[in-house]
C-alpha positions as CSV (number, residue, x, y, z in Angstrom):
1,X,-159.6,115.1,27.2
2,X,-160.9,115.5,23.5
3,X,-162.7,118.7,23.0
4,X,-165.9,118.6,21.6
5,X,-167.0,122.0,21.9
6,X,-164.5,124.1,21.8
7,X,-161.7,125.0,18.7
8,X,-158.4,127.1,18.4
9,X,-160.9,130.4,18.7
10,X,-163.7,129.4,21.2
11,X,-166.4,127.5,20.6
12,X,-168.4,128.4,17.1
13,X,-170.4,126.5,14.2
14,X,-173.5,127.6,11.9
15,X,-176.0,129.5,14.0
16,X,-179.0,127.2,15.3
17,X,-177.4,124.0,14.9
18,X,-175.2,122.6,17.3
19,X,-173.3,123.7,18.9
20,X,-174.1,127.1,18.4
21,X,-177.9,126.8,19.7
22,X,-179.1,129.2,21.9
23,X,-179.7,126.7,24.5
24,X,-175.9,125.6,24.6
25,X,-175.2,128.9,24.8
26,X,-177.4,129.2,27.8
27,X,-175.5,125.7,29.4
28,X,-172.1,127.8,28.5
29,X,-172.9,131.0,30.2
30,X,-174.2,129.6,33.1
31,X,-170.8,127.3,32.8
32,X,-168.2,129.9,32.6
33,X,-170.5,131.8,35.4
34,X,-170.0,129.4,37.9
35,X,-166.1,129.0,37.4
36,X,-165.5,131.9,37.3
37,X,-167.7,132.3,40.5
38,X,-166.6,129.5,42.3
39,X,-166.4,131.0,45.8
40,X,-170.1,131.9,45.7
41,X,-170.1,135.4,46.4
42,X,-171.8,138.5,45.1
43,X,-170.9,141.2,42.7
44,X,-169.1,139.3,40.3
45,X,-169.4,140.5,36.7
46,X,-169.6,139.4,32.7
47,X,-168.7,141.9,29.6
48,X,-170.3,140.5,26.7
49,X,-169.9,141.9,23.1
50,X,-170.9,141.4,19.7
51,X,-170.2,141.5,16.1
52,X,-173.2,142.5,13.5
53,X,-174.7,138.7,13.0
54,X,-178.2,138.8,13.1
55,X,-178.0,135.3,15.1
56,X,-176.2,137.4,17.9
57,X,-179.1,138.6,19.5
58,X,-180.1,135.2,20.3
59,X,-176.7,134.2,21.2
60,X,-176.6,137.1,23.4
61,X,-179.8,136.7,25.4
62,X,-178.8,133.0,25.8
63,X,-175.4,133.2,27.9
64,X,-177.3,136.2,29.5
65,X,-179.7,133.7,30.8
66,X,-177.0,131.9,31.8
67,X,-174.4,133.5,33.2
68,X,-177.5,135.6,35.4
69,X,-178.5,132.1,36.3
70,X,-175.5,131.5,38.7
71,X,-175.8,135.2,40.1
72,X,-172.9,137.0,37.4
73,X,-174.2,140.5,36.8
74,X,-174.0,141.1,32.8
75,X,-172.5,144.6,31.6
76,X,-173.8,144.7,27.5
77,X,-171.0,146.5,25.5
78,X,-173.8,145.6,22.3
79,X,-171.6,145.7,18.7
80,X,-167.6,146.2,19.2
81,X,-164.6,144.9,18.3
82,X,-163.2,141.7,19.5
83,X,-159.7,143.9,20.9
84,X,-162.8,146.2,23.0
85,X,-164.0,142.9,24.9
86,X,-160.3,142.1,25.8
87,X,-159.5,146.0,26.8
88,X,-162.5,146.4,28.7
89,X,-162.6,143.0,30.8
90,X,-160.0,144.3,33.3
91,X,-160.7,147.9,32.9
92,X,-164.2,147.4,34.4
93,X,-162.9,144.4,36.9
94,X,-165.3,142.3,35.5
95,X,-164.2,138.4,35.9
96,X,-164.9,137.2,32.3
97,X,-165.3,138.9,29.1
98,X,-167.2,137.2,25.7
99,X,-167.0,137.9,22.6
100,X,-169.5,136.7,20.6
101,X,-168.4,136.6,16.6
102,X,-167.8,133.9,14.3
103,X,-164.7,136.6,12.7
104,X,-164.4,136.1,9.2
105,X,-166.3,133.4,8.6
106,X,-169.9,133.4,6.8
107,X,-173.1,135.8,8.3
108,X,-174.8,132.3,8.8
109,X,-171.6,131.2,11.4
110,X,-171.5,132.6,15.0
111,X,-169.1,131.8,17.9
112,X,-168.2,132.3,21.6
113,X,-164.5,133.6,23.0
114,X,-163.8,133.7,26.3
115,X,-161.8,136.0,28.3
116,X,-160.6,135.8,31.6
117,X,-159.8,138.6,34.1
118,X,-156.5,139.6,32.7
119,X,-158.0,140.9,28.9
120,X,-156.4,137.7,27.7
121,X,-158.0,134.8,26.0
122,X,-158.4,131.8,28.3
123,X,-155.8,128.8,28.0
124,X,-156.5,124.9,26.9
125,X,-157.1,124.2,30.4
126,X,-159.5,126.6,31.4
127,X,-161.3,125.9,28.8
128,X,-161.7,122.0,29.0
129,X,-163.3,123.1,32.6
130,X,-165.7,125.0,31.3
131,X,-166.4,122.5,28.6
132,X,-167.1,119.7,30.7
133,X,-169.5,122.1,33.2
134,X,-171.1,122.7,29.8
135,X,-171.7,119.5,29.0
136,X,-172.7,117.8,32.8
137,X,-174.8,121.3,34.0
138,X,-174.2,123.5,36.5
139,X,-176.1,124.8,40.0
140,X,-178.4,127.2,39.3
141,X,-178.0,130.1,42.2
142,X,-180.9,130.7,44.3
143,X,-183.8,132.7,43.5
144,X,-182.2,135.7,45.4
145,X,-179.0,135.5,43.8
146,X,-179.9,136.1,40.2
147,X,-177.4,138.2,38.8
148,X,-178.9,141.8,37.2
149,X,-178.4,143.3,33.6
150,X,-176.7,146.2,32.7
151,X,-176.3,147.8,28.9
152,X,-173.4,149.7,28.9
153,X,-173.7,152.5,26.3
154,X,-170.5,154.4,25.8
155,X,-168.3,150.7,25.8
156,X,-167.5,151.8,21.7
157,X,-166.2,155.5,22.7
158,X,-164.3,153.8,25.5
159,X,-162.4,151.8,23.0
160,X,-162.2,154.1,20.7
161,X,-160.0,156.6,22.8
162,X,-157.5,153.3,24.1
163,X,-156.7,152.8,20.1
164,X,-156.1,156.4,19.9
165,X,-154.0,156.5,22.9
166,X,-152.1,154.0,20.9
167,X,-150.9,156.6,18.1
168,X,-147.7,158.5,18.3
169,X,-149.4,162.2,19.8
170,X,-146.2,164.0,17.8
171,X,-148.0,162.5,14.3
172,X,-151.7,163.5,12.7
173,X,-153.0,162.3,9.6
174,X,-153.9,164.8,8.3
175,X,-153.4,164.6,4.0
176,X,-153.7,160.6,3.9
177,X,-156.8,159.6,2.2
178,X,-157.8,156.1,3.9
179,X,-159.8,153.3,1.9
180,X,-161.0,152.1,6.0
181,X,-163.3,148.5,4.9
182,X,-164.9,147.5,8.0
183,X,-166.2,143.8,6.6
184,X,-169.6,145.3,7.3
185,X,-168.6,144.0,10.5
186,X,-167.8,145.0,14.5
187,X,-166.1,148.4,13.7
188,X,-168.5,149.4,11.3
189,X,-168.5,152.6,13.4
190,X,-165.7,152.5,15.7
191,X,-162.9,152.3,12.3
192,X,-163.9,155.6,10.3
193,X,-164.5,157.8,13.4
194,X,-160.9,157.2,14.9
195,X,-159.4,157.1,11.5
196,X,-161.2,160.6,10.9
197,X,-160.3,162.2,14.3
198,X,-156.8,161.5,14.0
199,X,-157.4,163.8,10.5
200,X,-157.2,161.1,7.8
201,X,-159.6,161.5,4.6
202,X,-161.9,158.7,5.5
203,X,-163.4,156.7,2.6
204,X,-165.1,154.3,4.4
205,X,-166.7,150.8,2.9
206,X,-168.4,148.0,4.4
207,X,-170.0,150.2,6.9
208,X,-173.6,149.4,6.4
209,X,-174.5,145.9,8.1
210,X,-177.2,144.1,8.2
211,X,-177.2,141.1,10.2
212,X,-176.6,138.9,6.8
213,X,-174.0,140.9,5.0
214,X,-170.8,140.5,7.1
215,X,-167.6,139.6,5.3
216,X,-169.9,139.2,2.0
217,X,-167.5,140.1,-1.0
218,X,-165.5,142.8,1.7
219,X,-163.3,142.8,4.4
220,X,-159.6,140.7,5.4
221,X,-160.3,137.4,3.7
222,X,-161.7,139.4,0.6
223,X,-160.2,142.6,-0.2
224,X,-160.7,142.8,-3.6
225,X,-163.4,145.5,-3.1
226,X,-161.2,148.1,-1.4
227,X,-158.9,147.4,-3.9
228,X,-160.5,148.2,-6.4
229,X,-162.0,151.7,-3.9
230,X,-158.4,152.1,-3.7
231,X,-157.9,152.8,-7.5
232,X,-161.1,154.8,-7.8
233,X,-160.8,157.6,-5.6
234,X,-156.6,157.2,-5.5
235,X,-156.5,157.0,-2.1
236,X,-152.8,156.4,-0.1
237,X,-153.7,152.8,1.5
238,X,-156.3,150.4,2.3
239,X,-157.3,149.1,5.8
240,X,-158.7,146.0,6.1
241,X,-160.5,144.8,8.9
242,X,-162.3,141.3,9.1
243,X,-166.2,140.8,11.1
244,X,-164.7,141.6,14.8
245,X,-162.0,143.9,13.6
246,X,-159.2,141.2,15.4
247,X,-157.4,140.9,11.9
248,X,-155.6,143.4,9.4
249,X,-155.0,143.0,5.9
250,X,-153.1,146.2,3.6
251,X,-153.5,147.4,0.5
252,X,-151.2,150.2,-1.1
253,X,-151.4,153.1,-3.5
254,X,-151.8,150.1,-6.1
255,X,-154.0,147.6,-5.0
256,X,-151.7,145.0,-4.2
257,X,-152.5,143.4,-1.3
258,X,-149.9,142.8,2.0
259,X,-151.1,139.4,4.1
260,X,-149.6,140.1,7.8
261,X,-146.3,138.6,7.2
262,X,-145.5,141.7,5.3
263,X,-146.7,143.5,8.0
264,X,-145.0,141.8,11.2
265,X,-142.1,141.9,9.1
266,X,-141.5,146.4,9.0
267,X,-143.2,146.3,13.0
268,X,-140.4,143.8,13.9
269,X,-137.3,145.4,12.1
270,X,-139.0,149.2,13.1
271,X,-139.0,148.1,16.7
272,X,-135.6,146.1,16.8
273,X,-133.7,149.1,15.7
274,X,-135.7,151.5,18.4
275,X,-134.6,148.3,20.6
276,X,-138.1,147.9,21.9
277,X,-138.7,144.1,19.8
278,X,-138.4,142.4,23.3
279,X,-136.4,139.6,23.2
280,X,-135.4,140.5,19.6
281,X,-137.9,138.0,18.7
282,X,-141.5,137.8,16.8
283,X,-143.5,134.8,17.6
284,X,-145.6,134.0,14.3
285,X,-147.4,130.0,13.4
286,X,-146.2,127.6,11.2
287,X,-148.0,129.5,9.0
288,X,-145.6,132.1,8.1
289,X,-143.7,132.4,4.7
290,X,-139.9,131.3,4.9
291,X,-139.5,134.6,3.1
292,X,-140.2,136.2,6.6
293,X,-138.0,133.5,8.6
294,X,-135.2,134.7,6.3
295,X,-135.6,138.3,6.3
296,X,-135.8,138.4,10.2
297,X,-132.4,135.9,10.2
298,X,-130.7,138.7,8.2
299,X,-131.5,141.2,10.5
300,X,-130.2,139.0,13.9
301,X,-134.8,138.9,14.7
302,X,-135.2,135.1,15.6
303,X,-138.8,134.1,14.3
304,X,-140.2,132.4,17.8
305,X,-142.7,129.7,15.5
306,X,-146.1,128.3,17.1
307,X,-149.9,126.7,16.6
308,X,-151.9,127.9,14.7
309,X,-154.1,130.1,16.4
310,X,-153.7,133.7,17.9
311,X,-153.3,132.4,21.4
312,X,-151.1,130.1,21.0
313,X,-149.0,133.3,19.6
314,X,-150.4,135.3,22.9
315,X,-149.1,132.1,25.0
316,X,-146.2,132.2,23.8
317,X,-145.4,135.9,24.1
318,X,-146.5,135.9,27.6
319,X,-144.6,132.5,28.4
320,X,-141.1,134.1,27.0
321,X,-141.5,138.3,27.6
322,X,-142.7,138.8,24.1
323,X,-143.7,142.2,22.5
324,X,-145.1,141.2,19.5
325,X,-146.1,138.6,17.1
326,X,-149.1,137.3,15.0
327,X,-149.9,135.0,11.9
328,X,-149.5,135.4,8.3
329,X,-154.5,135.6,8.2
330,X,-153.6,139.4,9.7
331,X,-153.6,138.8,13.4
332,X,-151.3,141.1,15.2
333,X,-150.1,141.0,18.5
334,X,-148.9,144.0,20.4
335,X,-149.4,143.4,24.1
336,X,-147.5,147.0,25.0
337,X,-151.3,147.7,23.3
338,X,-153.6,145.0,23.6
339,X,-154.2,141.4,25.0
340,X,-155.4,140.1,21.9
341,X,-155.1,140.7,17.8
342,X,-156.7,144.0,17.0
343,X,-156.5,145.3,13.7
344,X,-157.6,148.8,14.0
345,X,-154.5,149.5,16.4
346,X,-152.5,147.4,13.4
347,X,-153.6,149.8,11.3
348,X,-152.7,152.8,12.9
349,X,-149.2,151.7,13.6
350,X,-148.8,151.0,9.8
351,X,-150.3,155.0,9.1
352,X,-147.9,156.0,11.3
353,X,-144.8,154.6,10.0
354,X,-146.0,155.9,6.3
355,X,-146.3,159.8,8.0
356,X,-143.2,159.2,10.0
357,X,-141.1,158.4,7.2
358,X,-143.1,159.7,4.4
359,X,-143.1,156.9,2.3
360,X,-145.8,155.7,0.3
361,X,-147.5,152.2,1.5
362,X,-145.8,150.3,-1.4
363,X,-142.3,150.7,-0.1
364,X,-143.2,149.0,3.6
365,X,-145.4,146.5,2.5
366,X,-142.9,144.7,0.6
367,X,-140.6,143.8,3.1
368,X,-139.2,140.7,1.8
369,X,-139.8,138.6,-1.1
370,X,-141.8,135.4,-0.3
371,X,-141.0,131.9,-0.8
372,X,-144.0,130.3,-2.7
373,X,-146.4,129.2,-0.8
374,X,-149.9,127.2,-1.5
375,X,-152.7,126.7,0.4
376,X,-155.9,124.4,-0.8
377,X,-158.7,123.5,2.1
378,X,-160.8,120.9,1.7
379,X,-164.3,120.4,3.3
380,X,-164.9,117.5,5.2
381,X,-168.3,115.4,6.7
382,X,-169.4,115.6,10.2
383,X,-167.5,112.4,11.7
384,X,-164.9,112.4,9.1
385,X,-161.5,112.0,10.4
386,X,-159.5,112.1,6.6
387,X,-156.0,112.4,8.2
388,X,-156.4,109.2,10.5
389,X,-156.3,107.1,7.1
390,X,-154.0,104.9,5.5
391,X,-154.3,106.6,1.8
392,X,-154.0,110.0,3.4
393,X,-151.3,109.2,5.4
394,X,-149.2,107.6,2.9
395,X,-149.7,110.4,0.5
396,X,-148.5,112.9,2.9
397,X,-145.4,110.5,3.4
398,X,-144.8,110.7,-0.3
399,X,-145.3,114.7,-0.6
400,X,-142.7,115.0,1.9
401,X,-140.2,112.5,0.3
402,X,-140.7,114.7,-3.1
403,X,-139.7,117.7,-0.5
404,X,-136.6,116.2,0.5
405,X,-135.9,118.9,2.4
406,X,-136.6,122.0,-0.1
407,X,-139.6,123.0,1.2
408,X,-142.1,122.9,4.0
409,X,-145.3,120.9,3.9
410,X,-147.8,121.4,6.5
411,X,-151.7,119.7,6.8
412,X,-153.7,120.8,9.7
413,X,-157.3,120.1,10.5
414,X,-159.2,123.9,11.2
415,X,-159.8,124.9,14.7
416,X,-163.1,126.6,13.6
417,X,-164.5,125.0,10.4
418,X,-164.7,121.7,9.2
419,X,-161.5,121.8,6.5
420,X,-158.4,120.1,6.1
421,X,-156.1,122.9,5.4
422,X,-153.2,121.5,3.0
423,X,-149.9,124.2,2.6
424,X,-146.4,123.8,1.7
425,X,-143.6,126.1,0.6
426,X,-141.3,125.3,-2.2
427,X,-138.6,127.0,-4.2
428,X,-139.6,124.8,-7.3
429,X,-143.2,125.7,-8.2
430,X,-144.6,123.0,-10.2
431,X,-143.2,120.8,-7.6
432,X,-145.3,122.5,-4.8
433,X,-148.1,122.4,-6.7
434,X,-147.6,118.9,-7.1
435,X,-147.5,117.3,-3.6
436,X,-150.4,120.0,-2.7
437,X,-152.8,118.1,-5.3
438,X,-151.7,114.8,-4.8
439,X,-152.4,115.2,-0.6
440,X,-155.8,117.1,-1.1
441,X,-157.0,114.1,-3.6
442,X,-156.2,111.6,-1.1
443,X,-158.2,113.8,1.5
444,X,-161.2,114.4,-1.4
445,X,-161.3,110.3,-1.9
446,X,-162.0,109.7,1.6
447,X,-164.2,113.0,2.4
């Protein structure tokens, strides 16, 4: 079945434009409600969280109408990080969890992510069934079976306590000055509060959401503001979250940025030394740098590569009994603590390592030398299929021939935006640039 609604991380698009309309959100809520209430019994629940986008109000109300129309009771968490929904869905004995967020995308976009009763994101088969029911329509519940709605006022505080419980009880953050960039997103209250409660001197930025400024000039995809603030105030370290706080990028005391690969290298090595790394294996996507793979191999740690998307990382972890994985983009998944990527938990684990070792952030964010890597994105129009054209296929084949085993080439369609992502790795940077530019030019010629 060709997926028409779901991408690599739920349903996503520009708000008030298909498929991110109130009508489709209502239909999706009804379909998900019917899917998780197939036995027709009463007492079924759904937990709904959201980030700070203006369109979140519209989509929250539409989803609520859809779920209640099929007899599901709705628990509204308000603005909370995505991992909070993963945590609270099983904690509150809900049948399904929903996060309304477009993650790192601009404020005009929004998205809907679905979690099962175990707190993990749904697999492809479940999403396919719900998508089919969304498009076909479902039978509503009888008038006497319509669901109820309740707002949960302390959802953020429940998340607080769970997050703090992952930080070693014998450690404190006293004496550390931490810049925390919340991207004007879902963690704008939770993250600074947790850091302060653990003893840090907190310098918050990106904590004034207005519905339109999420990820705007801040957050994990634009860490320049946090780096400048670190240099301005003389902070020890910076933590950059994205709009729904499931990603993290670390910044050292000099303002240098460390991506998810460097964070995973630090954690994997530490956990392996302590005997905590299950299977002595890290799960990461095909986007992770070759330097990470070499670093792990030197320490007899295996790198299990997956398709792009934290959901696929988690699926591989669960299938292989692993407890650490993630993405170069900053999704760090530690299933000992959470069911999905959690930027705040990952940030706390990094701070714990700083306290434990007494080393500066710069000594912990440079575990390995990266192999030169270049990624370029090409936007394409609705309905276009540039990767299927002869010219693009020929350019890709020519690029692989040029590399001739001396590097890696990865071309893929984004699962969250209308982009073709062209990535290459090679020790020869001039060759890498030439290969990427040739393929980008071929894609641009047909878009």
